[in-house]
C-alpha positions in Angstrom: 4.0 -8.0 -45.9 2.6 -7.8 -42.4 2.8 -4.0 -42.4 1.0 -3.6 -45.7 -1.9 -5.8 -44.6 -2.3 -3.8 -41.4 -2.4 -0.5 -43.1 -4.9 -1.9 -45.7 -7.3 -2.9 -42.9 -7.1 0.5 -41.3 -8.0 2.3 -44.6 -10.9 -0.1 -45.2 -12.3 0.7 -41.8 -12.1 4.4 -42.4 -14.0 4.0 -45.7 -16.8 2.0 -44.0 -17.2 4.7 -41.3 -17.4 7.6 -43.8 -19.4 6.1 -46.7 -21.9 3.9 -44.8 -23.9 6.8 -43.2 -24.4 8.6 -46.5 -25.6 5.4 -48.2 -28.4 5.0 -45.7 -29.5 8.7 -45.7 -28.5 9.4 -42.1 -27.1 12.7 -40.9 -23.5 12.9 -40.1 -23.0 13.7 -36.4 -20.3 16.2 -35.5 -17.1 14.6 -34.6 -16.2 14.6 -30.9 -12.7 15.7 -30.0 -10.6 12.7 -29.2 -9.7 12.2 -25.6 -6.1 12.6 -24.7 -4.4 9.2 -24.1 -3.4 8.5 -20.5 0.3 8.7 -20.0 2.0 5.3 -20.2 3.1 3.9 -16.9 6.9 3.7 -16.5 8.3 0.3 -17.4 9.4 -1.8 -14.4 13.1 -2.2 -14.2 14.3 -5.5 -15.6 15.6 -8.0 -13.0 18.3 -10.4 -14.2 17.3 -14.0 -14.0 19.1 -15.8 -11.1 21.5 -18.5 -12.3 20.5 -22.1 -11.5 22.7 -23.4 -8.8 24.4 -26.7 -9.8 24.2 -29.3 -7.0 27.5 -30.5 -5.5 28.2 -34.1 -6.4 30.3 -34.8 -3.4 27.5 -33.4 -1.1 24.9 -35.6 -2.8 27.1 -38.6 -2.3 27.7 -37.8 1.3 23.9 -37.4 1.8 23.4 -40.9 0.4 26.1 -42.4 2.5 24.7 -40.8 5.7 21.2 -42.0 4.9 22.4 -45.7 4.6 24.6 -45.3 7.7 21.5 -44.4 9.7 19.6 -47.6 8.7 19.9 -50.4 11.2 19.1 -53.0 8.5 18.1 -53.1 4.8 18.1 -55.1 1.7 18.0 -54.6 -2.1 18.4 -56.5 -5.3 21.1 -55.8 -8.0 21.1 -56.7 -11.7 24.8 -56.7 -12.8 26.4 -56.6 -16.3 30.1 -57.3 -16.3 32.5 -57.0 -19.3 35.2 -59.6 -19.9 38.0 -58.7 -22.3 39.6 -61.4 -24.4 42.5 -61.6 -26.8 42.5 -58.8 -29.4 40.5 -56.4 -27.2 37.2 -58.2 -27.9 34.6 -57.8 -25.1 31.7 -60.0 -24.0 29.2 -59.0 -21.4 27.8 -61.4 -18.8 25.0 -61.0 -16.3 24.5 -61.7 -12.6 21.6 -61.1 -10.1 22.3 -60.5 -6.5 20.2 -60.2 -3.4 22.0 -58.2 -0.7 21.0 -58.1 3.0 22.6 -56.1 5.8 22.2 -55.8 9.6 24.5 -53.3 11.3 27.2 -53.3 12.4 28.5 -56.7 11.5 26.1 -58.8 9.4 26.0 -59.2 5.6 24.7 -61.7 3.1 25.2 -61.5 -0.7 23.5 -64.2 -2.6 24.3 -64.2 -6.4 23.6 -66.2 -9.4 25.0 -65.4 -12.9 26.2 -66.6 -16.3 29.7 -67.4 -15.2 29.5 -67.8 -11.4 27.1 -68.3 -8.6 28.4 -67.4 -5.1 27.3 -66.7 -1.6 29.1 -64.3 0.7 28.3 -64.2 4.4 29.7 -62.4 7.4 28.4 -63.1 10.9 30.6 -60.8 12.9 33.4 -63.4 13.4 34.0 -65.1 10.1 33.6 -64.1 6.5 32.7 -67.0 4.3 32.6 -67.2 0.5 30.8 -70.2 -1.0 31.0 -71.2 -4.7 27.7 -72.9 -5.7 28.9 -74.3 -9.0 32.1 -75.9 -7.5 30.5 -76.7 -4.1 33.4 -75.5 -2.1 33.9 -72.6 0.4 36.6 -70.6 2.2 36.6 -68.9 5.5 38.4 -65.9 6.8 38.6 -65.1 10.5 37.7 -61.5 10.8 36.2 -60.4 14.0 34.8 -56.8 14.2 32.5 -54.8 12.1 31.9 -55.1 8.3 34.5 -52.5 7.4 37.2 -54.3 9.3 36.3 -57.7 7.7 36.4 -56.2 4.2 39.7 -54.5 4.8 41.2 -57.7 6.1 39.8 -59.8 3.2 41.3 -57.4 0.7 44.7 -56.9 2.4 45.4 -60.5 3.1 43.7 -62.2 0.2 42.9 -59.6 -2.5 39.1 -60.2 -2.1 37.0 -57.3 -3.4 33.2 -57.3 -2.8 32.0 -53.9 -4.1 28.3 -54.1 -3.1 29.2 -55.2 0.4 30.7 -51.8 1.0 27.2 -50.3 0.9 26.7 -51.7 4.4 29.9 -50.3 5.8 30.4 -47.1 7.8 33.3 -46.0 5.5 31.4 -46.0 2.2 32.0 -42.4 1.4 35.7 -42.6 2.5 36.3 -45.3 -0.1 34.2 -43.7 -2.8 35.8 -40.3 -2.4 39.3 -41.6 -2.1 41.8 -40.2 -4.7 39.1 -38.5 -6.7 40.6 -36.1 -9.2 37.4 -34.8 -10.7 33.7 -34.8 -9.8 30.8 -33.8 -11.9 27.1 -33.3 -11.5 25.7 -34.5 -14.9 22.0 -33.8 -14.4 18.7 -35.1 -13.2 18.1 -38.3 -15.2 15.8 -41.3 -14.8 16.8 -44.9 -14.0 13.9 -47.2 -14.9 11.4 -44.5 -14.3 12.9 -43.2 -11.0 14.4 -39.6 -11.1 18.0 -39.6 -10.0 20.9 -37.3 -9.6 23.5 -38.4 -12.1 27.1 -38.0 -10.7 30.5 -38.8 -12.2 33.8 -39.2 -10.5 37.2 -39.6 -12.0 40.3 -41.3 -10.6 43.6 -42.3 -12.1 42.6 -46.0 -12.4 38.8 -45.9 -12.8 36.0 -43.7 -13.8 32.7 -44.3 -12.0 29.2 -42.9 -12.3 26.4 -43.0 -9.7 22.7 -42.4 -10.0 21.3 -41.4 -6.6 17.5 -41.3 -6.2 16.2 -37.7 -5.9 13.9 -37.5 -2.8 13.8 -38.3 0.9 15.4 -41.7 0.3 18.7 -40.9 -1.5 19.6 -44.5 -2.3 21.9 -45.6 -5.2 19.9 -46.8 -8.2 22.7 -47.4 -10.7 26.5 -47.8 -10.7 28.8 -47.8 -13.7 32.6 -48.4 -13.2 35.0 -48.2 -16.1 38.5 -49.7 -15.6 40.6 -47.1 -17.5 43.9 -48.8 -17.2 42.8 -52.4 -18.2 42.9 -53.5 -21.9 39.6 -52.6 -23.6 38.5 -50.4 -20.6 35.9 -53.0 -19.3 32.8 -51.7 -17.5 30.9 -53.1 -14.5 27.2 -51.9 -14.3 24.7 -52.5 -11.6 21.0 -51.6 -11.3 19.8 -51.5 -7.7 16.1 -52.0 -6.9 13.6 -53.3 -4.3 15.1 -51.4 -1.5 13.6 -52.5 1.8 14.4 -50.8 5.1 12.4 -53.0 7.4 13.3 -56.6 6.4 12.7 -59.5 8.7 15.7 -61.8 9.1 15.7 -65.2 10.7 18.1 -65.8 13.6 20.4 -68.0 11.4 20.1 -65.9 8.2 23.7 -64.7 8.4 25.2 -67.9 9.6 26.7 -70.2 7.0 25.8 -73.9 7.0 27.8 -76.0 4.5 25.6 -77.8 2.0 26.0 -81.6 1.8 29.3 -82.6 0.2 30.7 -79.1 0.3 34.5 -78.9 0.5 36.3 -76.4 2.7 39.3 -74.8 1.0 41.9 -72.1 2.0 41.9 -68.6 0.7 45.2 -68.0 -1.2 47.2 -65.2 0.4 48.1 -62.1 -1.6 51.5 -62.5 -3.4 54.3 -60.2 -2.2 54.5 -58.8 -5.8 50.8 -57.8 -5.6 51.1 -55.9 -2.4 51.6 -52.2 -2.8 55.1 -51.1 -2.2 55.7 -49.2 1.1 56.0 -45.4 0.7 59.6 -44.2 0.8 60.3 -41.6 3.4 62.7 -39.0 2.3 65.5 -38.3 4.8 65.5 -34.9 6.3 68.3 -32.6 5.1 71.0 -31.9 7.7 72.2 -28.5 8.4 70.8 -25.4 6.8 70.1 -22.0 8.1 68.6 -21.7 11.5 
């Protein structure tokens, strides 16, 4: 249809040029020889488009870890959603809000209030204290050294895991990248309006995703952890905001003072059955060819 219309317009134009002069009584001027068309310039060689390079998720994670490691002190807020699985695989989600504060190398304070629990975790370089606000009791772990040493001792001796506290440690990337079978760069996505690199990492026991802010401050904006081996595959999700790299802390900010009537209790030790079995060392074969 397009070709017929084009040719029709051309024929109409020819008719106007030939008939119009005669109708107005004008003499027809001799036709000028058409000028030869200039030779067409040779087409530029086509250049194949360069393939877009996919960012390395491990490199982006390492950059974020290094950035936090270089901060002498910082704080942030976290909004957490945690799944609880009940009989029959039914899941309910509960919320918690945490304010986290760090002063390197051996100060941390996590103050949390939520649907099911409200706790305060503090480490002053000598003791790690966990206070239960609802029950008004607290436990103390003697753990001199930096934050990494305190967290390792708390987990090894008492099975205590405090995920967000690891953001203030020097071994964050070592823990995050341990036993990772697969890593994936998902894309550039927004977390509450902030452009972030969306990363995914897979291990045998868990699958976790990280959203790291794109820019000169590569902080974590969102974390999703899926427990693959637990019934119902519950998820733990945290949105991190209000990052502050120049907070002002009072002298006693990281020192725990028991509230009136608070009871001190002992942390239960990890049961022998819960401790990982020691690795068996295969005996070397005797003899053989020299």
